[in-house]
C-alpha positions as CSV (number, residue, x, y, z in Angstrom):
1,X,123.1,62.3,35.6
2,X,119.5,63.6,35.3
3,X,120.4,66.6,37.4
4,X,123.3,67.4,35.1
5,X,121.1,67.2,32.1
6,X,118.5,69.5,33.7
7,X,121.4,72.0,34.3
8,X,122.5,71.7,30.6
9,X,118.9,72.3,29.5
10,X,118.6,75.4,31.7
11,X,121.6,76.9,30.0
12,X,120.2,76.2,26.5
13,X,122.1,73.0,25.6
14,X,120.0,70.6,23.5
15,X,120.4,66.9,23.1
16,X,121.8,65.8,19.8
17,X,119.7,63.0,18.2
18,X,121.6,61.1,15.6
19,X,119.8,59.8,12.5
20,X,120.7,56.2,13.2
21,X,118.9,56.5,16.6
22,X,115.8,58.0,15.0
23,X,114.8,59.5,18.3
24,X,112.5,56.5,19.1
25,X,115.0,53.7,19.9
26,X,117.0,53.9,23.1
27,X,120.7,54.1,22.3
28,X,122.7,51.0,23.0
29,X,125.6,53.1,24.4
30,X,125.2,55.5,27.2
31,X,127.0,58.4,25.4
32,X,124.6,61.3,25.1
33,X,125.7,64.4,23.2
34,X,124.6,68.0,23.8
35,X,125.2,71.1,21.8
36,X,124.8,74.9,22.2
37,X,125.3,77.6,19.5
38,X,127.8,79.4,21.7
39,X,129.8,76.3,22.8
40,X,132.3,75.9,19.9
41,X,135.8,74.6,20.2
42,X,138.4,77.4,20.1
43,X,135.7,80.1,20.5
44,X,136.1,80.8,24.2
45,X,134.9,84.4,23.8
46,X,131.4,83.0,23.0
47,X,131.1,81.3,26.4
48,X,130.0,84.5,28.1
49,X,126.8,84.4,25.9
50,X,125.7,81.1,27.6
51,X,123.3,82.2,30.2
52,X,120.7,80.5,32.3
53,X,117.2,80.6,30.8
54,X,114.5,82.4,32.7
55,X,111.4,81.4,30.7
56,X,109.8,79.6,33.7
57,X,110.9,82.2,36.1
58,X,109.5,85.0,33.9
59,X,106.1,83.4,33.9
60,X,106.3,83.2,37.7
61,X,107.4,86.9,37.7
62,X,104.5,87.8,35.5
63,X,102.2,86.2,38.1
64,X,103.9,88.1,40.9
65,X,103.6,91.3,38.9
66,X,99.9,90.5,38.4
67,X,99.5,89.9,42.1
68,X,101.5,93.0,42.8
69,X,99.2,95.0,40.4
70,X,96.2,93.8,42.3
71,X,97.8,94.7,45.6
72,X,98.8,98.2,44.2
73,X,95.1,98.7,43.2
74,X,94.0,97.8,46.7
75,X,96.6,100.2,48.2
76,X,95.5,103.0,45.8
77,X,91.9,102.4,46.9
78,X,92.9,102.5,50.5
79,X,94.9,105.7,49.9
80,X,91.9,107.3,48.2
81,X,89.7,106.4,51.2
82,X,92.3,107.8,53.6
83,X,92.5,110.9,51.5
84,X,88.8,111.4,51.7
85,X,88.8,110.9,55.5
86,X,91.8,113.3,55.8
87,X,89.9,116.0,53.9
88,X,86.9,115.5,56.2
89,X,89.2,115.7,59.2
90,X,90.9,118.8,57.7
91,X,87.5,120.6,57.3
92,X,86.5,119.7,60.8
93,X,89.8,121.1,62.1
94,X,89.2,124.3,60.2
95,X,85.7,124.5,61.6
96,X,87.0,123.9,65.2
97,X,89.7,126.5,64.7
98,X,87.0,129.1,63.7
99,X,84.9,128.1,66.7
100,X,87.9,128.3,69.0
101,X,88.7,131.8,67.7
102,X,85.1,132.9,68.2
103,X,85.2,131.5,71.8
104,X,88.4,133.3,72.6
105,X,86.9,136.6,71.3
106,X,83.9,135.9,73.5
107,X,86.1,135.2,76.5
108,X,88.0,138.5,75.9
109,X,84.7,140.4,75.6
110,X,83.4,138.8,78.8
111,X,86.6,139.7,80.6
112,X,86.1,143.3,79.6
113,X,82.5,143.2,80.8
114,X,83.7,141.6,84.1
115,X,86.3,144.3,84.6
116,X,83.7,147.0,83.9
117,X,81.2,145.4,86.2
118,X,83.9,145.1,88.9
119,X,84.6,148.8,88.6
120,X,80.8,149.5,88.9
121,X,80.6,147.3,92.0
122,X,83.7,148.8,93.6
123,X,82.3,152.3,92.9
124,X,78.9,151.4,94.5
125,X,80.8,149.9,97.5
126,X,83.0,153.0,97.9
127,X,80.0,155.3,97.6
128,X,78.1,153.2,100.2
129,X,81.0,153.2,102.6
130,X,81.6,157.0,102.3
131,X,78.0,157.9,103.0
C-alpha cells in the first residue's frame, strides 16, 4: 500500500484529510482518500494533464548540470592549453620548413659547385693525359 501511495504522490495526488479526523488522530477505518485537480469524474480529457512530478529529479539534474559545467570548464582549459601547444608546434614547423628550404637551396648550390669542380678536374686530367 505504501508503494501505491508513493506513486500517487509522484503524480500529484494528495491525501484528503477530513475535518472529523483532524489530521492528528489515526482513522479507525482503513479507507484513505486521494484527490487531484485533473482527476474528475466524467472529465476524461483532463487525465492527460496528470503527469509524473520531476521536482526531485530536477534538483538532481541541476547538480548534474553543475558538475557538467565544471567538467566543461576543465575541458575548455585543456583545449586552451592544447591550442597554445598547437600554435607553438605550428611555429616550429614553419621554422623547420624555412630551414629545410634553405638546406635544399644549399644542396642545389653545392651540386652546381661539384659539377663545376668535376669539369675542372676532368679538364686537368685530359690536359695531363694529352701532354
